[in-house]
KOLKOL-964941 format. One record per residue (C-alpha): x, y, z; residue in one letter; residue number from 1. Coordinates in pm, 1 decimal. Layout:
% residues N
<r xx="X" yy="Y" zz="Z" type="A" seq="NUM"/>
...
END
This chain:
% residues 325
<r xx="401.5" yy="1527.6" zz="-695.9" type="M" seq="1"/>
<r xx="253.1" yy="1805.4" zz="-483.5" type="E" seq="2"/>
<r xx="-116.9" yy="1879.3" zz="-451.4" type="L" seq="3"/>
<r xx="-166.4" yy="2217.9" zz="-294.2" type="A" seq="4"/>
<r xx="-475.7" yy="2254.9" zz="-75.9" type="P" seq="5"/>
<r xx="-780.8" yy="2427.2" zz="-219.7" type="A" seq="6"/>
<r xx="-854.3" yy="2781.5" zz="-111.3" type="N" seq="7"/>
<r xx="-1182.5" yy="2688.4" zz="36.5" type="Q" seq="8"/>
<r xx="-1198.9" yy="2613.8" zz="403.4" type="G" seq="9"/>
<r xx="-913.1" yy="2593.7" zz="658.1" type="P" seq="10"/>
<r xx="-570.7" yy="2475.9" zz="556.0" type="R" seq="11"/>
<r xx="-423.0" yy="2196.5" zz="768.7" type="H" seq="12"/>
<r xx="-74.4" yy="2283.4" zz="900.8" type="P" seq="13"/>
<r xx="82.3" yy="1935.7" zz="879.2" type="V" seq="14"/>
<r xx="179.9" yy="1807.7" zz="529.7" type="P" seq="15"/>
<r xx="32.3" yy="1468.3" zz="423.6" type="L" seq="16"/>
<r xx="265.1" yy="1226.5" zz="244.0" type="V" seq="17"/>
<r xx="121.6" yy="932.4" zz="42.7" type="Y" seq="18"/>
<r xx="306.1" yy="603.2" zz="8.5" type="L" seq="19"/>
<r xx="151.9" yy="396.5" zz="-274.0" type="N" seq="20"/>
<r xx="151.5" yy="20.8" zz="-309.4" type="G" seq="21"/>
<r xx="328.0" yy="-194.3" zz="-565.6" type="G" seq="22"/>
<r xx="589.6" yy="-205.3" zz="-426.8" type="P" seq="23"/>
<r xx="760.0" yy="-77.9" zz="-746.1" type="V" seq="24"/>
<r xx="467.8" yy="71.1" zz="-925.4" type="R" seq="25"/>
<r xx="357.0" yy="409.6" zz="-1050.5" type="G" seq="26"/>
<r xx="76.8" yy="590.5" zz="-869.1" type="I" seq="27"/>
<r xx="-257.7" yy="490.1" zz="-1016.4" type="S" seq="28"/>
<r xx="-513.3" yy="724.9" zz="-1159.2" type="V" seq="29"/>
<r xx="-757.0" yy="624.5" zz="-883.2" type="L" seq="30"/>
<r xx="-501.4" yy="719.0" zz="-618.9" type="D" seq="31"/>
<r xx="-446.5" yy="1055.5" zz="-792.0" type="H" seq="32"/>
<r xx="-817.2" yy="1130.1" zz="-776.3" type="R" seq="33"/>
<r xx="-837.7" yy="1033.0" zz="-413.3" type="F" seq="34"/>
<r xx="-540.8" yy="1253.4" zz="-321.9" type="L" seq="35"/>
<r xx="-703.6" yy="1541.1" zz="-506.6" type="Q" seq="36"/>
<r xx="-1011.3" yy="1492.1" zz="-287.9" type="L" seq="37"/>
<r xx="-789.7" yy="1521.1" zz="23.4" type="L" seq="38"/>
<r xx="-630.2" yy="1834.2" zz="-116.5" type="A" seq="39"/>
<r xx="-967.0" yy="1990.3" zz="-174.2" type="R" seq="40"/>
<r xx="-1034.0" yy="1938.9" zz="196.2" type="Q" seq="41"/>
<r xx="-738.0" yy="2154.7" zz="288.4" type="G" seq="42"/>
<r xx="-445.5" yy="1911.8" zz="294.4" type="Y" seq="43"/>
<r xx="-103.4" yy="1985.0" zz="142.9" type="D" seq="44"/>
<r xx="-53.1" yy="1645.2" zz="-13.3" type="V" seq="45"/>
<r xx="277.8" yy="1507.9" zz="-132.8" type="Y" seq="46"/>
<r xx="338.7" yy="1177.7" zz="-311.9" type="A" seq="47"/>
<r xx="647.6" yy="1034.5" zz="-473.3" type="Y" seq="48"/>
<r xx="689.5" yy="735.8" zz="-693.9" type="E" seq="49"/>
<r xx="932.3" yy="513.7" zz="-508.9" type="Q" seq="50"/>
<r xx="1265.6" yy="417.1" zz="-667.1" type="A" seq="51"/>
<r xx="1218.6" yy="225.3" zz="-989.3" type="G" seq="52"/>
<r xx="844.4" yy="297.3" zz="-1014.7" type="G" seq="53"/>
<r xx="669.3" yy="545.7" zz="-1238.0" type="G" seq="54"/>
<r xx="896.1" yy="830.8" zz="-1332.0" type="R" seq="55"/>
<r xx="1159.3" yy="750.4" zz="-1071.6" type="S" seq="56"/>
<r xx="1496.7" yy="624.9" zz="-1197.8" type="D" seq="57"/>
<r xx="1581.9" yy="256.3" zz="-1190.2" type="L" seq="58"/>
<r xx="1824.1" yy="123.3" zz="-929.8" type="L" seq="59"/>
<r xx="2073.8" yy="-156.4" zz="-950.9" type="P" seq="60"/>
<r xx="1874.8" yy="-464.4" zz="-868.3" type="M" seq="61"/>
<r xx="2063.4" yy="-533.5" zz="-542.9" type="N" seq="62"/>
<r xx="1963.6" yy="-190.0" zz="-412.2" type="Q" seq="63"/>
<r xx="1593.5" yy="-267.5" zz="-409.3" type="Y" seq="64"/>
<r xx="1543.2" yy="-345.3" zz="-36.9" type="T" seq="65"/>
<r xx="1278.7" yy="-267.0" zz="221.3" type="I" seq="66"/>
<r xx="1550.2" yy="-94.0" zz="423.7" type="S" seq="67"/>
<r xx="1631.6" yy="133.5" zz="127.5" type="R" seq="68"/>
<r xx="1257.6" yy="214.7" zz="98.3" type="S" seq="69"/>
<r xx="1254.9" yy="334.2" zz="458.5" type="V" seq="70"/>
<r xx="1570.0" yy="541.1" zz="404.3" type="R" seq="71"/>
<r xx="1416.2" yy="696.0" zz="91.0" type="D" seq="72"/>
<r xx="1107.4" yy="793.8" zz="289.5" type="L" seq="73"/>
<r xx="1322.5" yy="961.0" zz="552.6" type="T" seq="74"/>
<r xx="1517.3" yy="1141.9" zz="282.2" type="A" seq="75"/>
<r xx="1193.0" yy="1263.2" zz="117.6" type="F" seq="76"/>
<r xx="1065.5" yy="1406.9" zz="437.6" type="V" seq="77"/>
<r xx="1392.0" yy="1579.9" zz="496.8" type="D" seq="78"/>
<r xx="1384.1" yy="1718.7" zz="142.0" type="R" seq="79"/>
<r xx="1036.7" yy="1865.7" zz="202.3" type="L" seq="80"/>
<r xx="1185.3" yy="2056.2" zz="501.3" type="D" seq="81"/>
<r xx="839.6" yy="2117.9" zz="650.1" type="K" seq="82"/>
<r xx="888.1" yy="1953.8" zz="984.9" type="G" seq="83"/>
<r xx="696.2" yy="1641.0" zz="1090.9" type="K" seq="84"/>
<r xx="456.2" yy="1496.3" zz="838.5" type="V" seq="85"/>
<r xx="146.5" yy="1282.3" zz="846.9" type="D" seq="86"/>
<r xx="181.0" yy="969.0" zz="632.2" type="I" seq="87"/>
<r xx="-80.5" yy="751.5" zz="458.1" type="L" seq="88"/>
<r xx="77.3" yy="418.0" zz="361.6" type="G" seq="89"/>
<r xx="-124.3" yy="186.6" zz="140.8" type="F" seq="90"/>
<r xx="-49.6" yy="-187.7" zz="87.8" type="S" seq="91"/>
<r xx="324.8" yy="-225.8" zz="43.5" type="S" seq="92"/>
<r xx="348.8" yy="147.1" zz="126.6" type="G" seq="93"/>
<r xx="191.2" yy="45.2" zz="457.6" type="G" seq="94"/>
<r xx="481.6" yy="-197.1" zz="507.9" type="V" seq="95"/>
<r xx="732.1" yy="84.2" zz="452.2" type="V" seq="96"/>
<r xx="542.7" yy="299.2" zz="696.2" type="L" seq="97"/>
<r xx="518.4" yy="22.8" zz="960.5" type="T" seq="98"/>
<r xx="892.4" yy="-31.8" zz="943.4" type="R" seq="99"/>
<r xx="954.3" yy="342.2" zz="966.5" type="A" seq="100"/>
<r xx="755.9" yy="347.7" zz="1290.3" type="L" seq="101"/>
<r xx="992.8" yy="71.9" zz="1420.1" type="A" seq="102"/>
<r xx="1298.7" yy="286.2" zz="1326.2" type="D" seq="103"/>
<r xx="1354.9" yy="570.4" zz="1584.1" type="P" seq="104"/>
<r xx="1526.4" yy="791.1" zz="1335.3" type="S" seq="105"/>
<r xx="1250.5" yy="763.5" zz="1075.4" type="A" seq="106"/>
<r xx="972.5" yy="776.4" zz="1333.4" type="A" seq="107"/>
<r xx="1109.4" yy="1104.9" zz="1470.0" type="A" seq="108"/>
<r xx="1002.7" yy="1270.2" zz="1141.8" type="R" seq="109"/>
<r xx="639.2" yy="1140.6" zz="1167.3" type="L" seq="110"/>
<r xx="345.7" yy="1328.2" zz="1322.4" type="H" seq="111"/>
<r xx="57.7" yy="1078.1" zz="1259.7" type="R" seq="112"/>
<r xx="57.6" yy="749.4" zz="1066.5" type="A" seq="113"/>
<r xx="-223.7" yy="572.5" zz="881.0" type="I" seq="114"/>
<r xx="-146.8" yy="215.8" zz="788.9" type="I" seq="115"/>
<r xx="-393.5" yy="98.9" zz="516.8" type="A" seq="116"/>
<r xx="-421.7" yy="-265.7" zz="418.9" type="E" seq="117"/>
<r xx="-62.8" yy="-351.6" zz="488.8" type="P" seq="118"/>
<r xx="137.5" yy="-646.2" zz="361.7" type="G" seq="119"/>
<r xx="370.2" yy="-848.1" zz="594.3" type="P" seq="120"/>
<r xx="591.8" yy="-624.8" zz="800.2" type="M" seq="121"/>
<r xx="886.0" yy="-873.7" zz="842.8" type="D" seq="122"/>
<r xx="998.7" yy="-1229.8" zz="779.7" type="G" seq="123"/>
<r xx="808.0" yy="-1403.5" zz="1055.1" type="P" seq="124"/>
<r xx="484.4" yy="-1222.8" zz="953.7" type="T" seq="125"/>
<r xx="543.0" yy="-1308.5" zz="586.0" type="A" seq="126"/>
<r xx="561.4" yy="-1675.5" zz="670.4" type="H" seq="127"/>
<r xx="235.7" yy="-1660.5" zz="875.5" type="T" seq="128"/>
<r xx="-45.6" yy="-1851.7" zz="723.9" type="T" seq="129"/>
<r xx="-410.5" yy="-1748.3" zz="759.6" type="G" seq="130"/>
<r xx="-724.6" yy="-1638.2" zz="580.4" type="H" seq="131"/>
<r xx="-811.0" yy="-1331.8" zz="377.5" type="K" seq="132"/>
<r xx="-1117.5" yy="-1110.1" zz="393.4" type="G" seq="133"/>
<r xx="-1454.0" yy="-1173.2" zz="242.1" type="R" seq="134"/>
<r xx="-1481.8" yy="-1291.0" zz="-116.9" type="E" seq="135"/>
<r xx="-1304.0" yy="-1064.8" zz="-368.1" type="S" seq="136"/>
<r xx="-1376.8" yy="-1031.3" zz="-745.5" type="A" seq="137"/>
<r xx="-1070.1" yy="-1245.9" zz="-831.3" type="R" seq="138"/>
<r xx="-1188.4" yy="-1513.2" zz="-1078.3" type="G" seq="139"/>
<r xx="-1523.4" yy="-1340.9" zz="-1121.3" type="L" seq="140"/>
<r xx="-1438.2" yy="-1020.6" zz="-1309.8" type="A" seq="141"/>
<r xx="-1427.0" yy="-1024.6" zz="-1690.0" type="P" seq="142"/>
<r xx="-1072.3" yy="-1055.1" zz="-1824.3" type="A" seq="143"/>
<r xx="-904.4" yy="-732.5" zz="-1891.8" type="M" seq="144"/>
<r xx="-851.7" yy="-643.7" zz="-2257.7" type="T" seq="145"/>
<r xx="-525.9" yy="-527.7" zz="-2415.0" type="G" seq="146"/>
<r xx="-180.0" yy="-666.5" zz="-2484.0" type="P" seq="147"/>
<r xx="-6.2" yy="-881.9" zz="-2224.3" type="R" seq="148"/>
<r xx="362.3" yy="-950.3" zz="-2193.3" type="S" seq="149"/>
<r xx="277.9" yy="-1274.5" zz="-2018.7" type="T" seq="150"/>
<r xx="145.0" yy="-1401.6" zz="-2355.2" type="H" seq="151"/>
<r xx="498.6" yy="-1382.9" zz="-2491.9" type="V" seq="152"/>
<r xx="672.9" yy="-1713.4" zz="-2402.4" type="P" seq="153"/>
<r xx="1002.3" yy="-1559.4" zz="-2291.6" type="R" seq="154"/>
<r xx="835.1" yy="-1310.5" zz="-2059.8" type="Y" seq="155"/>
<r xx="579.5" yy="-1562.0" zz="-1931.8" type="A" seq="156"/>
<r xx="853.6" yy="-1816.3" zz="-1841.6" type="V" seq="157"/>
<r xx="1085.6" yy="-1557.9" zz="-1681.2" type="A" seq="158"/>
<r xx="816.7" yy="-1385.8" zz="-1476.6" type="F" seq="159"/>
<r xx="668.7" yy="-1720.5" zz="-1375.2" type="G" seq="160"/>
<r xx="1008.3" yy="-1856.6" zz="-1258.1" type="L" seq="161"/>
<r xx="1084.3" yy="-1538.5" zz="-1073.2" type="M" seq="162"/>
<r xx="752.6" yy="-1556.6" zz="-888.5" type="R" seq="163"/>
<r xx="830.4" yy="-1916.6" zz="-791.9" type="L" seq="164"/>
<r xx="1172.4" yy="-1818.9" zz="-667.4" type="G" seq="165"/>
<r xx="1342.0" yy="-2036.7" zz="-926.9" type="L" seq="166"/>
<r xx="1493.9" yy="-1742.7" zz="-1110.8" type="L" seq="167"/>
<r xx="1649.4" yy="-1441.7" zz="-937.8" type="T" seq="168"/>
<r xx="1509.0" yy="-1086.7" zz="-1011.8" type="P" seq="169"/>
<r xx="1843.0" yy="-981.0" zz="-1156.1" type="D" seq="170"/>
<r xx="1837.4" yy="-1248.1" zz="-1421.5" type="T" seq="171"/>
<r xx="1996.8" yy="-1154.2" zz="-1750.4" type="A" seq="172"/>
<r xx="1712.3" yy="-1332.1" zz="-1936.5" type="L" seq="173"/>
<r xx="1509.3" yy="-1006.4" zz="-1907.0" type="I" seq="174"/>
<r xx="1665.4" yy="-675.6" zz="-1828.6" type="G" seq="175"/>
<r xx="1504.4" yy="-463.1" zz="-1561.2" type="Q" seq="176"/>
<r xx="1399.4" yy="-184.3" zz="-1796.5" type="A" seq="177"/>
<r xx="1276.1" yy="-435.8" zz="-2051.8" type="E" seq="178"/>
<r xx="1057.1" yy="-615.0" zz="-1802.0" type="G" seq="179"/>
<r xx="921.3" yy="-288.0" zz="-1670.6" type="D" seq="180"/>
<r xx="835.2" yy="-167.7" zz="-2021.5" type="N" seq="181"/>
<r xx="687.7" yy="-500.8" zz="-2129.1" type="A" seq="182"/>
<r xx="454.4" yy="-539.9" zz="-1829.7" type="F" seq="183"/>
<r xx="102.3" yy="-401.5" zz="-1888.7" type="T" seq="184"/>
<r xx="-207.2" yy="-338.2" zz="-1681.6" type="A" seq="185"/>
<r xx="-370.7" yy="-643.8" zz="-1840.9" type="A" seq="186"/>
<r xx="-94.2" yy="-858.0" zz="-1693.5" type="D" seq="187"/>
<r xx="-209.7" yy="-753.0" zz="-1347.3" type="L" seq="188"/>
<r xx="-578.6" yy="-816.7" zz="-1427.7" type="G" seq="189"/>
<r xx="-628.2" yy="-1087.5" zz="-1161.1" type="S" seq="190"/>
<r xx="-451.2" yy="-882.1" zz="-901.8" type="D" seq="191"/>
<r xx="-662.7" yy="-583.0" zz="-990.6" type="T" seq="192"/>
<r xx="-976.3" yy="-790.6" zz="-953.3" type="A" seq="193"/>
<r xx="-865.9" yy="-917.9" zz="-614.1" type="S" seq="194"/>
<r xx="-865.0" yy="-558.7" zz="-490.5" type="A" seq="195"/>
<r xx="-1246.0" yy="-538.4" zz="-521.3" type="Y" seq="196"/>
<r xx="-1540.2" yy="-702.6" zz="-356.1" type="C" seq="197"/>
<r xx="-1712.7" yy="-992.7" zz="-541.2" type="A" seq="198"/>
<r xx="-2024.8" yy="-776.6" zz="-572.8" type="R" seq="199"/>
<r xx="-1823.8" yy="-522.6" zz="-779.2" type="D" seq="200"/>
<r xx="-1680.6" yy="-784.7" zz="-1018.2" type="A" seq="201"/>
<r xx="-1864.8" yy="-648.5" zz="-1326.4" type="H" seq="202"/>
<r xx="-1802.3" yy="-277.7" zz="-1258.0" type="R" seq="203"/>
<r xx="-1432.8" yy="-259.8" zz="-1176.0" type="I" seq="204"/>
<r xx="-1302.1" yy="84.6" zz="-1287.2" type="P" seq="205"/>
<r xx="-986.8" yy="129.9" zz="-1492.7" type="A" seq="206"/>
<r xx="-705.8" yy="199.4" zz="-1240.7" type="E" seq="207"/>
<r xx="-447.5" yy="322.7" zz="-1495.4" type="D" seq="208"/>
<r xx="-395.5" yy="461.0" zz="-1836.2" type="T" seq="209"/>
<r xx="-132.7" yy="352.8" zz="-2085.4" type="V" seq="210"/>
<r xx="41.5" yy="680.9" zz="-2013.7" type="R" seq="211"/>
<r xx="78.0" yy="644.8" zz="-1641.0" type="N" seq="212"/>
<r xx="95.1" yy="264.3" zz="-1589.1" type="F" seq="213"/>
<r xx="427.7" yy="137.7" zz="-1459.8" type="S" seq="214"/>
<r xx="511.7" yy="-185.4" zz="-1273.6" type="F" seq="215"/>
<r xx="845.7" yy="-354.1" zz="-1230.6" type="S" seq="216"/>
<r xx="783.9" yy="-723.6" zz="-1144.1" type="P" seq="217"/>
<r xx="1148.5" yy="-802.7" zz="-1082.1" type="A" seq="218"/>
<r xx="1218.0" yy="-511.5" zz="-854.5" type="A" seq="219"/>
<r xx="890.9" yy="-568.7" zz="-669.7" type="S" seq="220"/>
<r xx="981.0" yy="-935.3" zz="-606.5" type="L" seq="221"/>
<r xx="1325.7" yy="-833.3" zz="-493.1" type="R" seq="222"/>
<r xx="1180.7" yy="-595.9" zz="-227.8" type="I" seq="223"/>
<r xx="926.6" yy="-854.3" zz="-115.9" type="Q" seq="224"/>
<r xx="1208.3" yy="-1105.2" zz="-75.1" type="Q" seq="225"/>
<r xx="1403.1" yy="-871.0" zz="151.9" type="T" seq="226"/>
<r xx="1096.7" yy="-842.4" zz="367.9" type="V" seq="227"/>
<r xx="1068.5" yy="-1224.4" zz="389.5" type="K" seq="228"/>
<r xx="1439.7" yy="-1247.9" zz="473.2" type="D" seq="229"/>
<r xx="1427.7" yy="-984.8" zz="749.1" type="S" seq="230"/>
<r xx="1416.9" yy="-1063.7" zz="1122.5" type="P" seq="231"/>
<r xx="1114.4" yy="-962.2" zz="1341.7" type="S" seq="232"/>
<r xx="1066.6" yy="-599.3" zz="1393.5" type="I" seq="233"/>
<r xx="815.1" yy="-658.7" zz="1672.7" type="A" seq="234"/>
<r xx="1052.7" yy="-559.7" zz="1954.5" type="P" seq="235"/>
<r xx="1121.3" yy="-224.1" zz="1792.4" type="Q" seq="236"/>
<r xx="760.6" yy="-165.6" zz="1691.4" type="L" seq="237"/>
<r xx="646.5" yy="-222.0" zz="2048.5" type="K" seq="238"/>
<r xx="838.8" yy="95.3" zz="2142.6" type="R" seq="239"/>
<r xx="660.1" yy="310.6" zz="1883.5" type="S" seq="240"/>
<r xx="498.9" yy="625.6" zz="2021.0" type="R" seq="241"/>
<r xx="375.2" yy="781.4" zz="1694.4" type="T" seq="242"/>
<r xx="-9.5" yy="802.4" zz="1696.8" type="P" seq="243"/>
<r xx="-131.6" yy="561.0" zz="1434.5" type="A" seq="244"/>
<r xx="-448.5" yy="420.3" zz="1278.3" type="M" seq="245"/>
<r xx="-501.8" yy="90.0" zz="1094.7" type="L" seq="246"/>
<r xx="-744.7" yy="61.3" zz="804.6" type="M" seq="247"/>
<r xx="-881.7" yy="-282.8" zz="708.9" type="I" seq="248"/>
<r xx="-1112.9" yy="-364.2" zz="406.8" type="A" seq="249"/>
<r xx="-1400.9" yy="-604.1" zz="432.3" type="E" seq="250"/>
<r xx="-1302.4" yy="-786.1" zz="112.0" type="C" seq="251"/>
<r xx="-928.7" yy="-760.8" zz="170.5" type="S" seq="252"/>
<r xx="-700.2" yy="-964.8" zz="-43.3" type="S" seq="253"/>
<r xx="-431.8" yy="-937.0" zz="222.7" type="Q" seq="254"/>
<r xx="-385.1" yy="-1220.7" zz="478.1" type="V" seq="255"/>
<r xx="-566.4" yy="-1100.3" zz="790.7" type="R" seq="256"/>
<r xx="-272.6" yy="-1197.5" zz="1015.1" type="Q" seq="257"/>
<r xx="-52.2" yy="-943.7" zz="828.2" type="W" seq="258"/>
<r xx="-286.8" yy="-669.4" zz="942.9" type="E" seq="259"/>
<r xx="-362.3" yy="-791.3" zz="1295.8" type="T" seq="260"/>
<r xx="10.3" yy="-843.3" zz="1370.1" type="T" seq="261"/>
<r xx="65.9" yy="-469.5" zz="1320.7" type="V" seq="262"/>
<r xx="-226.0" yy="-394.5" zz="1551.2" type="L" seq="263"/>
<r xx="-97.6" yy="-636.5" zz="1816.6" type="A" seq="264"/>
<r xx="261.2" yy="-514.0" zz="1810.7" type="D" seq="265"/>
<r xx="218.0" yy="-133.5" zz="1776.3" type="D" seq="266"/>
<r xx="92.3" yy="7.5" zz="2105.9" type="P" seq="267"/>
<r xx="46.8" yy="352.7" zz="1949.5" type="A" seq="268"/>
<r xx="-237.5" yy="244.8" zz="1714.8" type="I" seq="269"/>
<r xx="-524.8" yy="442.0" zz="1859.0" type="Q" seq="270"/>
<r xx="-805.2" yy="314.0" zz="1638.0" type="R" seq="271"/>
<r xx="-882.6" yy="52.1" zz="1378.2" type="T" seq="272"/>
<r xx="-1133.8" yy="127.6" zz="1100.4" type="Q" seq="273"/>
<r xx="-1291.6" yy="-178.6" zz="936.9" type="Y" seq="274"/>
<r xx="-1421.9" yy="-50.1" zz="600.0" type="M" seq="275"/>
<r xx="-1737.5" yy="-231.7" zz="489.3" type="P" seq="276"/>
<r xx="-1822.8" yy="-280.3" zz="123.9" type="G" seq="277"/>
<r xx="-1475.8" yy="-233.6" zz="-18.0" type="V" seq="278"/>
<r xx="-1185.1" yy="-444.5" zz="-125.7" type="G" seq="279"/>
<r xx="-807.3" yy="-385.5" zz="-91.9" type="H" seq="280"/>
<r xx="-832.0" yy="-70.3" zz="-301.3" type="H" seq="281"/>
<r xx="-1058.6" yy="110.8" zz="-60.1" type="M" seq="282"/>
<r xx="-1070.1" yy="444.1" zz="-245.2" type="W" seq="283"/>
<r xx="-1177.2" yy="315.4" zz="-583.3" type="N" seq="284"/>
<r xx="-1415.1" yy="570.9" zz="-715.0" type="G" seq="285"/>
<r xx="-1721.4" yy="356.9" zz="-691.8" type="L" seq="286"/>
<r xx="-2031.1" yy="487.4" zz="-507.7" type="D" seq="287"/>
<r xx="-1927.0" yy="693.1" zz="-203.0" type="D" seq="288"/>
<r xx="-1614.9" yy="489.5" zz="-125.7" type="N" seq="289"/>
<r xx="-1369.8" yy="780.1" zz="-174.2" type="N" seq="290"/>
<r xx="-1575.3" yy="1001.3" zz="60.3" type="D" seq="291"/>
<r xx="-1604.8" yy="733.0" zz="325.7" type="R" seq="292"/>
<r xx="-1230.7" yy="662.4" zz="314.2" type="A" seq="293"/>
<r xx="-1157.1" yy="1039.2" zz="329.9" type="A" seq="294"/>
<r xx="-1387.1" yy="1080.0" zz="629.6" type="A" seq="295"/>
<r xx="-1196.3" yy="806.7" zz="819.5" type="V" seq="296"/>
<r xx="-860.4" yy="951.6" zz="736.9" type="I" seq="297"/>
<r xx="-942.5" yy="1316.0" zz="806.1" type="T" seq="298"/>
<r xx="-1113.6" yy="1236.3" zz="1135.3" type="A" seq="299"/>
<r xx="-798.0" yy="1065.7" zz="1261.7" type="F" seq="300"/>
<r xx="-560.5" yy="1336.9" zz="1137.1" type="L" seq="301"/>
<r xx="-769.4" yy="1605.9" zz="1302.4" type="Q" seq="302"/>
<r xx="-817.0" yy="1416.4" zz="1628.2" type="G" seq="303"/>
<r xx="-1193.8" yy="1394.7" zz="1580.2" type="K" seq="304"/>
<r xx="-1422.7" yy="1096.4" zz="1673.2" type="P" seq="305"/>
<r xx="-1401.1" yy="807.6" zz="1432.6" type="A" seq="306"/>
<r xx="-1687.1" yy="772.2" zz="1188.0" type="P" seq="307"/>
<r xx="-1683.0" yy="389.9" zz="1233.4" type="L" seq="308"/>
<r xx="-1652.1" yy="175.3" zz="1538.2" type="P" seq="309"/>
<r xx="-1298.4" yy="106.5" zz="1668.3" type="N" seq="310"/>
<r xx="-1290.6" yy="-252.9" zz="1533.1" type="Y" seq="311"/>
<r xx="-1111.6" yy="-477.3" zz="1584.6" type="P" seq="312"/>
<r xx="-938.7" yy="-371.2" zz="1907.7" type="T" seq="313"/>
<r xx="-632.4" yy="-560.3" zz="2018.3" type="R" seq="314"/>
<r xx="-851.4" yy="-767.8" zz="2263.1" type="D" seq="315"/>
<r xx="-1083.5" yy="-851.4" zz="1974.3" type="E" seq="316"/>
<r xx="-813.8" yy="-990.2" zz="1745.2" type="I" seq="317"/>
<r xx="-878.2" yy="-1356.8" zz="1835.4" type="P" seq="318"/>
<r xx="-1253.3" yy="-1320.7" zz="1777.6" type="T" seq="319"/>
<r xx="-1192.8" yy="-1125.6" zz="1453.4" type="F" seq="320"/>
<r xx="-969.9" yy="-1402.2" zz="1318.9" type="L" seq="321"/>
<r xx="-1191.3" yy="-1684.4" zz="1446.7" type="R" seq="322"/>
<r xx="-1505.4" yy="-1540.5" zz="1275.3" type="D" seq="323"/>
<r xx="-1307.4" yy="-1505.8" zz="945.9" type="H" seq="324"/>
<r xx="-1411.2" yy="-1141.7" zz="899.7" type="E" seq="325"/>
END
């Protein structure tokens, strides 16, 4: 998907690539609206639905790996043929971006990097325990309406066993395409709620339509497992020189140590922006959240002063974690 910049105002010379979360999920309606906002501000925005997600073709199950995701990103940038690019990586997209920063070949194609609400970057980080952000809407929001595959016994058992690691993602009990087609937005209701602050529990917007929703639970679990099985990338990340920014949500549903580990290990992170009043899905269309997120992103990409304090800094990580922020 390409969103050409609007004719009003200056056009920014470096393309902006968006890596959505999931990890194997179509790009949400809310993401599309946010990317359109960035395009109206003069950015040439590109987004692709990663292998197996959205309109992208399925892969054999054993090809869903975090390493493959980084290679696909590199290939996508090469296919654009527009030189170095800025990249905004959100959630699991932030994991792909972090690992690209630790890969000299991939990093050579990046101009600036924005890591927003990342998951664990490697095996040691994935096994780190800790706390999450302030209270989310999980367990507080009204249940989503609509059909659920997890109400069908065969799907419920298979998805549950896969999540517990008792059934491999390539199980013949449910084919990959079947599982992808069966899963609905209502099946992700609690995960959707966890992406919002508790105060927003009763006004969570619809993230997707039936037409655009796509999520592959088996492929997503497969990629997450390859992250858990991977060795530390900290030694490689410590050599990163790509200017980067970290975005952290107040009501994050991510383990804080997943986020602060990136900050501690990447010396090229120039600023951290702690986003008040939002959950994991920071650009969610509520109030002025999209405008605030866009202001943070565009200020960094243009080398302008940050709209928010640089917080936490590396030196402030122990205090940040101690205070359970």
